[in-house]
PQR file with spaces between the fields and no chain letter, atoms N, CA, C, O and H, PARSE charges and radii, in Angstrom:
ATOM       1  N    MET     1      -6.068  -11.359   -0.781 -0.4000 1.5000
ATOM       2  CA   MET     1      -6.316  -11.555   -0.095 -0.0000 2.0000
ATOM       3  C    MET     1      -7.556  -13.037    0.056  0.5500 1.7000
ATOM       4  O    MET     1      -7.652  -13.947    0.880 -0.5500 1.4000
ATOM       5  N    ILE     2      -8.522  -12.586   -1.464 -0.4000 1.5000
ATOM       6  CA   ILE     2      -9.563  -13.401   -1.495 -0.0000 2.0000
ATOM       7  C    ILE     2      -9.178  -15.164   -2.182  0.5500 1.7000
ATOM       8  O    ILE     2      -9.831  -16.206   -2.137 -0.5500 1.4000
ATOM       9  H    ILE     2      -8.444  -11.847   -2.133  0.4000 1.0000
ATOM      10  N    GLY     3      -7.668  -14.788   -2.852 -0.4000 1.5000
ATOM      11  CA   GLY     3      -6.665  -15.617   -3.172 -0.0000 2.0000
ATOM      12  C    GLY     3      -6.653  -16.605   -2.306  0.5500 1.7000
ATOM      13  O    GLY     3      -7.076  -17.761   -2.343 -0.5500 1.4000
ATOM      14  H    GLY     3      -7.138  -13.941   -2.889  0.4000 1.0000
ATOM      15  N    GLN     4      -5.739  -15.551   -0.997 -0.4000 1.5000
ATOM      16  CA   GLN     4      -5.544  -16.893    0.204 -0.0000 2.0000
ATOM      17  C    GLN     4      -7.070  -17.505    0.795  0.5500 1.7000
ATOM      18  O    GLN     4      -7.106  -18.734    0.866 -0.5500 1.4000
ATOM      19  H    GLN     4      -5.396  -14.613   -0.967  0.4000 1.0000
ATOM      20  N    MET     5      -8.163  -16.864    1.169 -0.4000 1.5000
ATOM      21  CA   MET     5      -9.585  -17.167    1.500 -0.0000 2.0000
ATOM      22  C    MET     5      -9.179  -18.144    1.118  0.5500 1.7000
ATOM      23  O    MET     5      -8.434  -18.813    1.834 -0.5500 1.4000
ATOM      24  H    MET     5      -8.134  -15.866    1.111  0.4000 1.0000
ATOM      25  N    ARG     6      -9.719  -18.763   -0.794 -0.4000 1.5000
ATOM      26  CA   ARG     6      -9.821  -19.847   -1.109 -0.0000 2.0000
ATOM      27  C    ARG     6      -9.364  -20.701   -1.400  0.5500 1.7000
ATOM      28  O    ARG     6      -9.952  -21.685   -1.847 -0.5500 1.4000
ATOM      29  H    ARG     6     -10.325  -18.219   -1.375  0.4000 1.0000
ATOM      30  N    THR     7      -7.471  -20.527   -1.144 -0.4000 1.5000
ATOM      31  CA   THR     7      -6.804  -21.702   -0.785 -0.0000 2.0000
ATOM      32  C    THR     7      -6.877  -21.989    0.845  0.5500 1.7000
ATOM      33  O    THR     7      -6.201  -22.854    1.402 -0.5500 1.4000
ATOM      34  H    THR     7      -6.993  -19.727   -0.781  0.4000 1.0000
ATOM      35  N    ILE     8      -7.675  -21.244    1.411 -0.4000 1.5000
ATOM      36  CA   ILE     8      -7.803  -21.683    3.316 -0.0000 2.0000
ATOM      37  C    ILE     8      -8.882  -22.278    2.922  0.5500 1.7000
ATOM      38  O    ILE     8      -8.689  -23.444    3.263 -0.5500 1.4000
ATOM      39  H    ILE     8      -8.225  -20.542    0.958  0.4000 1.0000
ATOM      40  N    ASN     9     -10.023  -22.216    2.358 -0.4000 1.5000
ATOM      41  CA   ASN     9     -11.526  -22.248    2.891 -0.0000 2.0000
ATOM      42  C    ASN     9     -11.717  -22.462    1.416  0.5500 1.7000
ATOM      43  O    ASN     9     -11.970  -21.569    0.609 -0.5500 1.4000
ATOM      44  H    ASN     9     -10.180  -21.268    2.080  0.4000 1.0000
ATOM      45  N    PRO    10     -11.599  -23.482    1.203 -0.5600 1.5000
ATOM      46  CA   PRO    10     -12.056  -23.305   -0.894  0.2800 2.0000
ATOM      47  C    PRO    10     -14.071  -23.309   -0.825  0.5500 1.7000
ATOM      48  O    PRO    10     -14.764  -22.778   -1.693 -0.5500 1.4000
ATOM      49  N    LEU    11     -14.549  -23.941    0.249 -0.4000 1.5000
ATOM      50  CA   LEU    11     -15.759  -23.339    0.532 -0.0000 2.0000
ATOM      51  C    LEU    11     -16.309  -22.029    0.108  0.5500 1.7000
ATOM      52  O    LEU    11     -17.310  -21.952   -0.604 -0.5500 1.4000
ATOM      53  H    LEU    11     -13.986  -24.372    0.954  0.4000 1.0000
ATOM      54  N    VAL    12     -15.666  -21.018    0.537 -0.4000 1.5000
ATOM      55  CA   VAL    12     -16.775  -19.959    0.699 -0.0000 2.0000
ATOM      56  C    VAL    12     -16.374  -19.446   -1.353  0.5500 1.7000
ATOM      57  O    VAL    12     -16.589  -18.287   -1.708 -0.5500 1.4000
ATOM      58  H    VAL    12     -14.853  -21.081    1.116  0.4000 1.0000
ATOM      59  N    THR    13     -15.961  -20.245   -2.127 -0.4000 1.5000
ATOM      60  CA   THR    13     -16.077  -19.774   -3.203 -0.0000 2.0000
ATOM      61  C    THR    13     -16.998  -20.250   -3.632  0.5500 1.7000
ATOM      62  O    THR    13     -16.806  -20.374   -4.842 -0.5500 1.4000
ATOM      63  H    THR    13     -15.787  -21.186   -1.839  0.4000 1.0000
ATOM      64  N    VAL    14     -18.428  -20.804   -3.220 -0.4000 1.5000
ATOM      65  CA   VAL    14     -19.375  -21.727   -3.882 -0.0000 2.0000
ATOM      66  C    VAL    14     -20.638  -21.105   -3.297  0.5500 1.7000
ATOM      67  O    VAL    14     -21.013  -21.696   -2.284 -0.5500 1.4000
ATOM      68  H    VAL    14     -18.584  -20.703   -2.238  0.4000 1.0000
ATOM      69  N    PRO    15     -21.164  -20.387   -3.550 -0.5600 1.5000
ATOM      70  CA   PRO    15     -22.139  -19.811   -3.499  0.2800 2.0000
ATOM      71  C    PRO    15     -23.610  -20.412   -3.667  0.5500 1.7000
ATOM      72  O    PRO    15     -24.097  -20.991   -4.639 -0.5500 1.4000
ATOM      73  N    GLY    16     -24.289  -20.031   -2.161 -0.4000 1.5000
ATOM      74  CA   GLY    16     -25.865  -20.959   -1.822 -0.0000 2.0000
ATOM      75  C    GLY    16     -25.586  -21.802   -0.777  0.5500 1.7000
ATOM      76  O    GLY    16     -26.411  -22.716   -0.807 -0.5500 1.4000
ATOM      77  H    GLY    16     -23.893  -19.561   -1.372  0.4000 1.0000
ATOM      78  N    LEU    17     -24.772  -21.939    0.187 -0.4000 1.5000
ATOM      79  CA   LEU    17     -24.184  -23.458    0.754 -0.0000 2.0000
ATOM      80  C    LEU    17     -24.781  -22.872    1.911  0.5500 1.7000
ATOM      81  O    LEU    17     -24.432  -23.564    2.868 -0.5500 1.4000
ATOM      82  H    LEU    17     -24.102  -21.197    0.212  0.4000 1.0000
ATOM      83  N    GLY    18     -25.518  -21.925    2.295 -0.4000 1.5000
ATOM      84  CA   GLY    18     -26.067  -21.355    3.716 -0.0000 2.0000
ATOM      85  C    GLY    18     -25.660  -21.026    4.436  0.5500 1.7000
ATOM      86  O    GLY    18     -24.435  -21.131    4.372 -0.5500 1.4000
ATOM      87  H    GLY    18     -25.802  -21.363    1.518  0.4000 1.0000
ATOM      88  N    GLY    19     -26.138  -20.451    5.549 -0.4000 1.5000
ATOM      89  CA   GLY    19     -25.375  -20.197    6.975 -0.0000 2.0000
ATOM      90  C    GLY    19     -24.755  -20.839    8.215  0.5500 1.7000
ATOM      91  O    GLY    19     -24.140  -20.396    9.185 -0.5500 1.4000
ATOM      92  H    GLY    19     -27.133  -20.366    5.601  0.4000 1.0000
ATOM      93  N    GLY    20     -25.261  -22.395    7.705 -0.4000 1.5000
ATOM      94  CA   GLY    20     -24.950  -22.858    8.821 -0.0000 2.0000
ATOM      95  C    GLY    20     -23.637  -24.077    8.612  0.5500 1.7000
ATOM      96  O    GLY    20     -22.533  -23.534    8.660 -0.5500 1.4000
ATOM      97  H    GLY    20     -25.761  -22.755    6.917  0.4000 1.0000
ATOM      98  N    ASP    21     -23.596  -25.097    8.466 -0.4000 1.5000
ATOM      99  CA   ASP    21     -22.217  -26.342    8.282 -0.0000 2.0000
ATOM     100  C    ASP    21     -21.908  -25.980    6.558  0.5500 1.7000
ATOM     101  O    ASP    21     -22.541  -26.451    5.614 -0.5500 1.4000
ATOM     102  H    ASP    21     -24.493  -25.538    8.427  0.4000 1.0000
ATOM     103  N    PRO    22     -21.035  -25.248    6.503 -0.5600 1.5000
ATOM     104  CA   PRO    22     -21.094  -25.845    5.167  0.2800 2.0000
ATOM     105  C    PRO    22     -20.274  -26.483    4.267  0.5500 1.7000
ATOM     106  O    PRO    22     -19.957  -26.322    3.089 -0.5500 1.4000
ATOM     107  N    VAL    23     -19.843  -27.794    5.775 -0.4000 1.5000
ATOM     108  CA   VAL    23     -19.311  -29.150    5.077 -0.0000 2.0000
ATOM     109  C    VAL    23     -20.203  -30.171    4.750  0.5500 1.7000
ATOM     110  O    VAL    23     -20.207  -31.161    4.019 -0.5500 1.4000
ATOM     111  H    VAL    23     -20.101  -27.925    6.733  0.4000 1.0000
ATOM     112  N    ALA    24     -21.364  -29.310    5.947 -0.4000 1.5000
ATOM     113  CA   ALA    24     -22.092  -30.454    5.712 -0.0000 2.0000
ATOM     114  C    ALA    24     -23.212  -30.136    4.715  0.5500 1.7000
ATOM     115  O    ALA    24     -23.945  -31.035    4.306 -0.5500 1.4000
ATOM     116  H    ALA    24     -21.361  -28.506    6.541  0.4000 1.0000
ATOM     117  N    ALA    25     -23.332  -29.023    4.371 -0.4000 1.5000
ATOM     118  CA   ALA    25     -24.722  -28.301    3.523 -0.0000 2.0000
ATOM     119  C    ALA    25     -23.954  -28.854    1.819  0.5500 1.7000
ATOM     120  O    ALA    25     -24.726  -29.090    0.890 -0.5500 1.4000
ATOM     121  H    ALA    25     -22.736  -28.292    4.704  0.4000 1.0000
ATOM     122  N    LEU    26     -22.867  -28.956    1.679 -0.4000 1.5000
ATOM     123  CA   LEU    26     -21.872  -29.267    0.349 -0.0000 2.0000
ATOM     124  C    LEU    26     -22.265  -30.989    0.652  0.5500 1.7000
ATOM     125  O    LEU    26     -23.368  -31.423    0.318 -0.5500 1.4000
ATOM     126  H    LEU    26     -22.239  -28.765    2.434  0.4000 1.0000
ATOM     127  N    ASP    27     -21.582  -31.571    1.087 -0.4000 1.5000
ATOM     128  CA   ASP    27     -22.439  -32.904    1.850 -0.0000 2.0000
ATOM     129  C    ASP    27     -23.609  -33.636    1.256  0.5500 1.7000
ATOM     130  O    ASP    27     -23.733  -34.682    0.619 -0.5500 1.4000
ATOM     131  H    ASP    27     -20.686  -31.219    1.358  0.4000 1.0000
ATOM     132  N    ASP    28     -24.710  -32.374    1.854 -0.4000 1.5000
ATOM     133  CA   ASP    28     -26.045  -33.097    1.711 -0.0000 2.0000
ATOM     134  C    ASP    28     -26.243  -32.351    0.255  0.5500 1.7000
ATOM     135  O    ASP    28     -27.404  -32.569   -0.091 -0.5500 1.4000
ATOM     136  H    ASP    28     -24.609  -31.524    2.371  0.4000 1.0000
ATOM     137  N    GLU    29     -25.842  -31.884   -0.323 -0.4000 1.5000
ATOM     138  CA   GLU    29     -26.201  -31.143   -1.984 -0.0000 2.0000
ATOM     139  C    GLU    29     -25.546  -32.425   -2.854  0.5500 1.7000
ATOM     140  O    GLU    29     -26.143  -32.990   -3.771 -0.5500 1.4000
ATOM     141  H    GLU    29     -24.899  -31.707   -0.041  0.4000 1.0000
ATOM     142  N    ILE    30     -24.071  -32.800   -2.335 -0.4000 1.5000
ATOM     143  CA   ILE    30     -23.994  -33.553   -3.316 -0.0000 2.0000
ATOM     144  C    ILE    30     -24.479  -34.950   -2.921  0.5500 1.7000
ATOM     145  O    ILE    30     -23.984  -35.819   -3.639 -0.5500 1.4000
ATOM     146  H    ILE    30     -23.587  -32.341   -1.590  0.4000 1.0000
ATOM     147  N    ALA    31     -25.068  -35.272   -2.254 -0.4000 1.5000
ATOM     148  CA   ALA    31     -25.583  -37.048   -2.278 -0.0000 2.0000
ATOM     149  C    ALA    31     -27.120  -36.415   -2.412  0.5500 1.7000
ATOM     150  O    ALA    31     -27.931  -37.336   -2.315 -0.5500 1.4000
ATOM     151  H    ALA    31     -25.470  -34.566   -1.671  0.4000 1.0000
ATOM     152  N    GLY    32     -27.673  -35.314   -2.576 -0.4000 1.5000
ATOM     153  CA   GLY    32     -28.896  -35.066   -3.070 -0.0000 2.0000
ATOM     154  C    GLY    32     -28.695  -35.149   -5.109  0.5500 1.7000
ATOM     155  O    GLY    32     -29.498  -35.852   -5.721 -0.5500 1.4000
ATOM     156  H    GLY    32     -27.014  -34.566   -2.655  0.4000 1.0000
ATOM     157  N    ILE    33     -27.740  -34.478   -5.788 -0.4000 1.5000
ATOM     158  CA   ILE    33     -27.444  -34.412   -6.852 -0.0000 2.0000
ATOM     159  C    ILE    33     -27.527  -36.156   -6.889  0.5500 1.7000
ATOM     160  O    ILE    33     -28.349  -36.783   -7.557 -0.5500 1.4000
ATOM     161  H    ILE    33     -27.087  -33.906   -5.290  0.4000 1.0000
ATOM     162  N    GLU    34     -26.610  -36.682   -6.122 -0.4000 1.5000
ATOM     163  CA   GLU    34     -26.489  -37.786   -6.561 -0.0000 2.0000
ATOM     164  C    GLU    34     -27.347  -38.846   -6.411  0.5500 1.7000
ATOM     165  O    GLU    34     -27.177  -39.950   -6.928 -0.5500 1.4000
ATOM     166  H    GLU    34     -25.942  -36.172   -5.579  0.4000 1.0000
ATOM     167  N    LYS    35     -28.444  -38.468   -5.577 -0.4000 1.5000
ATOM     168  CA   LYS    35     -29.554  -39.949   -5.594 -0.0000 2.0000
ATOM     169  C    LYS    35     -30.586  -39.362   -6.784  0.5500 1.7000
ATOM     170  O    LYS    35     -31.329  -40.162   -7.352 -0.5500 1.4000
ATOM     171  H    LYS    35     -28.582  -37.571   -5.157  0.4000 1.0000
ATOM     172  N    THR    36     -30.603  -38.202   -7.076 -0.4000 1.5000
ATOM     173  CA   THR    36     -31.645  -37.662   -8.163 -0.0000 2.0000
ATOM     174  C    THR    36     -30.304  -38.814   -9.617  0.5500 1.7000
ATOM     175  O    THR    36     -30.859  -39.616  -10.369 -0.5500 1.4000
ATOM     176  H    THR    36     -29.999  -37.552   -6.615  0.4000 1.0000
ATOM     177  N    MET    37     -29.166  -38.681   -9.673 -0.4000 1.5000
ATOM     178  CA   MET    37     -28.741  -39.157  -10.233 -0.0000 2.0000
ATOM     179  C    MET    37     -28.831  -40.587  -10.811  0.5500 1.7000
ATOM     180  O    MET    37     -28.453  -40.873  -11.947 -0.5500 1.4000
ATOM     181  H    MET    37     -28.715  -38.030   -9.063  0.4000 1.0000
ATOM     182  N    LYS    38     -29.431  -41.566   -9.823 -0.4000 1.5000
ATOM     183  CA   LYS    38     -29.296  -42.585   -9.432 -0.0000 2.0000
ATOM     184  C    LYS    38     -30.859  -42.951   -9.598  0.5500 1.7000
ATOM     185  O    LYS    38     -30.999  -44.119   -9.960 -0.5500 1.4000
ATOM     186  H    LYS    38     -29.738  -41.334   -8.900  0.4000 1.0000
ATOM     187  N    THR    39     -31.863  -42.368   -9.453 -0.4000 1.5000
ATOM     188  CA   THR    39     -33.139  -42.818   -9.181 -0.0000 2.0000
ATOM     189  C    THR    39     -33.960  -41.880  -11.023  0.5500 1.7000
ATOM     190  O    THR    39     -34.967  -42.357  -11.547 -0.5500 1.4000
ATOM     191  H    THR    39     -31.749  -41.419   -9.159  0.4000 1.0000
ATOM     192  N    ASP    40     -33.353  -40.830  -11.519 -0.4000 1.5000
ATOM     193  CA   ASP    40     -33.715  -40.309  -12.167 -0.0000 2.0000
ATOM     194  C    ASP    40     -32.771  -39.492  -13.185  0.5500 1.7000
ATOM     195  O    ASP    40     -32.870  -38.270  -13.298 -0.5500 1.4000
ATOM     196  H    ASP    40     -32.535  -40.443  -11.093  0.4000 1.0000
ATOM     197  N    PHE    41     -31.660  -40.421  -14.068 -0.4000 1.5000
ATOM     198  CA   PHE    41     -30.584  -40.079  -14.779 -0.0000 2.0000
ATOM     199  C    PHE    41     -31.362  -39.452  -16.222  0.5500 1.7000
ATOM     200  O    PHE    41     -30.622  -39.375  -17.203 -0.5500 1.4000
ATOM     201  H    PHE    41     -31.579  -41.413  -13.977  0.4000 1.0000
ATOM     202  N    LYS    42     -32.764  -39.016  -16.398 -0.4000 1.5000
ATOM     203  CA   LYS    42     -32.772  -38.487  -17.290 -0.0000 2.0000
ATOM     204  C    LYS    42     -33.127  -36.566  -16.699  0.5500 1.7000
ATOM     205  O    LYS    42     -32.855  -35.656  -17.481 -0.5500 1.4000
ATOM     206  H    LYS    42     -33.365  -39.079  -15.601  0.4000 1.0000
ATOM     207  N    ALA    43     -33.628  -36.312  -15.527 -0.4000 1.5000
ATOM     208  CA   ALA    43     -34.089  -35.453  -15.769 -0.0000 2.0000
ATOM     209  C    ALA    43     -32.689  -34.955  -15.517  0.5500 1.7000
ATOM     210  O    ALA    43     -32.365  -34.015  -16.243 -0.5500 1.4000
ATOM     211  H    ALA    43     -33.849  -37.052  -14.892  0.4000 1.0000
ATOM     212  N    TYR    44     -31.558  -35.479  -14.435 -0.4000 1.5000
ATOM     213  CA   TYR    44     -30.258  -34.848  -14.249 -0.0000 2.0000
ATOM     214  C    TYR    44     -29.389  -34.525  -16.120  0.5500 1.7000
ATOM     215  O    TYR    44     -28.720  -33.582  -16.544 -0.5500 1.4000
ATOM     216  H    TYR    44     -31.822  -36.242  -13.845  0.4000 1.0000
ATOM     217  N    SER    45     -29.846  -35.799  -16.747 -0.4000 1.5000
ATOM     218  CA   SER    45     -29.281  -35.254  -17.872 -0.0000 2.0000
ATOM     219  C    SER    45     -29.423  -34.085  -18.297  0.5500 1.7000
ATOM     220  O    SER    45     -28.579  -33.214  -18.505 -0.5500 1.4000
ATOM     221  H    SER    45     -30.388  -36.565  -16.402  0.4000 1.0000
ATOM     222  N    ALA    46     -30.867  -34.085  -18.462 -0.4000 1.5000
ATOM     223  CA   ALA    46     -31.385  -32.703  -19.328 -0.0000 2.0000
ATOM     224  C    ALA    46     -31.436  -31.278  -18.575  0.5500 1.7000
ATOM     225  O    ALA    46     -31.938  -30.234  -18.993 -0.5500 1.4000
ATOM     226  H    ALA    46     -31.553  -34.793  -18.293  0.4000 1.0000
ATOM     227  N    ASP    47     -30.723  -31.539  -17.246 -0.4000 1.5000
ATOM     228  CA   ASP    47     -30.516  -30.019  -16.262 -0.0000 2.0000
ATOM     229  C    ASP    47     -29.080  -29.859  -16.510  0.5500 1.7000
ATOM     230  O    ASP    47     -28.350  -30.779  -16.141 -0.5500 1.4000
ATOM     231  H    ASP    47     -30.315  -32.387  -16.907  0.4000 1.0000
ATOM     232  N    LYS    48     -28.538  -28.784  -17.104 -0.4000 1.5000
ATOM     233  CA   LYS    48     -27.100  -28.855  -17.197 -0.0000 2.0000
ATOM     234  C    LYS    48     -26.921  -28.040  -16.422  0.5500 1.7000
ATOM     235  O    LYS    48     -25.783  -28.213  -15.985 -0.5500 1.4000
ATOM     236  H    LYS    48     -29.132  -28.036  -17.403  0.4000 1.0000
ATOM     237  N    ALA    49     -27.609  -26.796  -15.729 -0.4000 1.5000
ATOM     238  CA   ALA    49     -27.566  -26.417  -14.720 -0.0000 2.0000
ATOM     239  C    ALA    49     -27.112  -27.158  -13.252  0.5500 1.7000
ATOM     240  O    ALA    49     -26.105  -26.795  -12.644 -0.5500 1.4000
ATOM     241  H    ALA    49     -28.533  -26.656  -16.084  0.4000 1.0000
ATOM     242  N    MET    50     -27.841  -28.050  -12.863 -0.4000 1.5000
ATOM     243  CA   MET    50     -27.595  -29.462  -12.347 -0.0000 2.0000
ATOM     244  C    MET    50     -26.246  -29.563  -12.038  0.5500 1.7000
ATOM     245  O    MET    50     -25.518  -29.378  -11.062 -0.5500 1.4000
ATOM     246  H    MET    50     -28.659  -28.345  -13.357  0.4000 1.0000
ATOM     247  N    GLN    51     -26.144  -29.965  -13.347 -0.4000 1.5000
ATOM     248  CA   GLN    51     -24.356  -30.686  -13.803 -0.0000 2.0000
ATOM     249  C    GLN    51     -23.759  -29.681  -13.222  0.5500 1.7000
ATOM     250  O    GLN    51     -23.468  -29.754  -12.028 -0.5500 1.4000
ATOM     251  H    GLN    51     -26.736  -30.115  -14.139  0.4000 1.0000
ATOM     252  N    ALA    52     -23.385  -28.219  -14.210 -0.4000 1.5000
ATOM     253  CA   ALA    52     -22.540  -27.533  -13.449 -0.0000 2.0000
ATOM     254  C    ALA    52     -22.501  -27.724  -11.935  0.5500 1.7000
ATOM     255  O    ALA    52     -21.482  -28.110  -11.363 -0.5500 1.4000
ATOM     256  H    ALA    52     -23.621  -28.159  -15.180  0.4000 1.0000
ATOM     257  N    ARG    53     -23.409  -27.499  -11.433 -0.4000 1.5000
ATOM     258  CA   ARG    53     -23.722  -27.117  -10.305 -0.0000 2.0000
ATOM     259  C    ARG    53     -22.534  -28.617   -8.993  0.5500 1.7000
ATOM     260  O    ARG    53     -21.660  -28.366   -8.163 -0.5500 1.4000
ATOM     261  H    ARG    53     -24.237  -27.185  -11.898  0.4000 1.0000
ATOM     262  N    TYR    54     -22.998  -29.701   -9.337 -0.4000 1.5000
ATOM     263  CA   TYR    54     -22.700  -30.725   -9.168 -0.0000 2.0000
ATOM     264  C    TYR    54     -20.981  -31.060   -9.230  0.5500 1.7000
ATOM     265  O    TYR    54     -20.245  -31.621   -8.418 -0.5500 1.4000
ATOM     266  H    TYR    54     -23.709  -29.905  -10.010  0.4000 1.0000
ATOM     267  N    LEU    55     -20.747  -30.513  -10.426 -0.4000 1.5000
ATOM     268  CA   LEU    55     -18.774  -30.134  -10.475 -0.0000 2.0000
ATOM     269  C    LEU    55     -18.097  -29.414  -10.094  0.5500 1.7000
ATOM     270  O    LEU    55     -16.872  -29.517  -10.040 -0.5500 1.4000
ATOM     271  H    LEU    55     -21.345  -30.057  -11.086  0.4000 1.0000
ATOM     272  N    THR    56     -19.037  -28.166   -9.604 -0.4000 1.5000
ATOM     273  CA   THR    56     -18.666  -27.095   -8.636 -0.0000 2.0000
ATOM     274  C    THR    56     -18.450  -26.868   -7.380  0.5500 1.7000
ATOM     275  O    THR    56     -17.838  -25.995   -6.765 -0.5500 1.4000
ATOM     276  H    THR    56     -20.033  -28.082   -9.648  0.4000 1.0000
ATOM     277  N    LEU    57     -19.591  -28.632   -6.829 -0.4000 1.5000
ATOM     278  CA   LEU    57     -19.303  -28.589   -5.809 -0.0000 2.0000
ATOM     279  C    LEU    57     -18.589  -30.070   -5.148  0.5500 1.7000
ATOM     280  O    LEU    57     -18.428  -30.375   -3.967 -0.5500 1.4000
ATOM     281  H    LEU    57     -20.088  -29.342   -7.329  0.4000 1.0000
ATOM     282  N    LEU    58     -18.240  -30.840   -6.412 -0.4000 1.5000
ATOM     283  CA   LEU    58     -17.302  -31.257   -6.309 -0.0000 2.0000
ATOM     284  C    LEU    58     -15.455  -30.780   -6.344  0.5500 1.7000
ATOM     285  O    LEU    58     -14.513  -31.179   -5.659 -0.5500 1.4000
ATOM     286  H    LEU    58     -18.371  -30.592   -7.372  0.4000 1.0000
ATOM     287  N    GLU    59     -15.509  -30.122   -7.079 -0.4000 1.5000
ATOM     288  CA   GLU    59     -14.264  -29.879   -7.059 -0.0000 2.0000
ATOM     289  C    GLU    59     -13.953  -28.255   -5.911  0.5500 1.7000
ATOM     290  O    GLU    59     -13.010  -27.465   -5.960 -0.5500 1.4000
ATOM     291  H    GLU    59     -16.274  -29.798   -7.636  0.4000 1.0000
ATOM     292  N    ALA    60     -15.105  -28.264   -5.033 -0.4000 1.5000
ATOM     293  CA   ALA    60     -14.872  -27.797   -3.776 -0.0000 2.0000
ATOM     294  C    ALA    60     -14.530  -28.937   -2.855  0.5500 1.7000
ATOM     295  O    ALA    60     -13.410  -28.831   -2.354 -0.5500 1.4000
ATOM     296  H    ALA    60     -15.871  -28.906   -4.993  0.4000 1.0000
ATOM     297  N    ARG    61     -15.093  -29.805   -2.574 -0.4000 1.5000
ATOM     298  CA   ARG    61     -15.047  -30.970   -1.545 -0.0000 2.0000
ATOM     299  C    ARG    61     -13.601  -31.296   -1.831  0.5500 1.7000
ATOM     300  O    ARG    61     -12.802  -31.375   -0.897 -0.5500 1.4000
ATOM     301  H    ARG    61     -16.003  -29.891   -2.981  0.4000 1.0000
ATOM     302  N    ASP    62     -13.115  -31.549   -3.482 -0.4000 1.5000
ATOM     303  CA   ASP    62     -11.621  -31.742   -3.085 -0.0000 2.0000
ATOM     304  C    ASP    62     -11.065  -30.905   -3.008  0.5500 1.7000
ATOM     305  O    ASP    62     -10.051  -31.292   -2.428 -0.5500 1.4000
ATOM     306  H    ASP    62     -13.764  -31.485   -4.240  0.4000 1.0000
ATOM     307  N    LYS    63     -10.958  -29.780   -3.215 -0.4000 1.5000
ATOM     308  CA   LYS    63      -9.753  -29.039   -2.747 -0.0000 2.0000
ATOM     309  C    LYS    63     -10.172  -29.152   -0.935  0.5500 1.7000
ATOM     310  O    LYS    63      -9.239  -29.328   -0.152 -0.5500 1.4000
ATOM     311  H    LYS    63     -11.783  -29.466   -3.687  0.4000 1.0000
ATOM     312  N    ARG    64     -11.081  -29.078   -0.598 -0.4000 1.5000
ATOM     313  CA   ARG    64     -11.405  -28.747    0.674 -0.0000 2.0000
ATOM     314  C    ARG    64     -10.094  -29.965    1.541  0.5500 1.7000
ATOM     315  O    ARG    64      -9.116  -29.599    2.193 -0.5500 1.4000
ATOM     316  H    ARG    64     -11.839  -28.935   -1.235  0.4000 1.0000
ATOM     317  N    LYS    65     -10.467  -31.231    1.289 -0.4000 1.5000
ATOM     318  CA   LYS    65      -9.509  -32.687    1.448 -0.0000 2.0000
ATOM     319  C    LYS    65      -7.791  -32.768    1.297  0.5500 1.7000
ATOM     320  O    LYS    65      -7.210  -33.846    1.427 -0.5500 1.4000
ATOM     321  H    LYS    65     -11.261  -31.529    0.759  0.4000 1.0000
C-alpha cells in the first residue's frame, strides 16, 4: 500500500512539507536552498543536512513529473 502511495504521489515521502499545498511547499523549499547556493555557497557547502534535503526534494520533484 505504501509503495502504491509513493508511486501515485511521491510527495508523501518527503517529511516537513507542511499541511498546505505540498507542491508549492516543495517548490518554495527548493527555491530557498537554491538562493542560499547562489548567495552563500560556502554556507551551503558546509551544511550536509541542507545538501541531503536538497537532493531529497529534487528526487521528489522529478518523480512528480
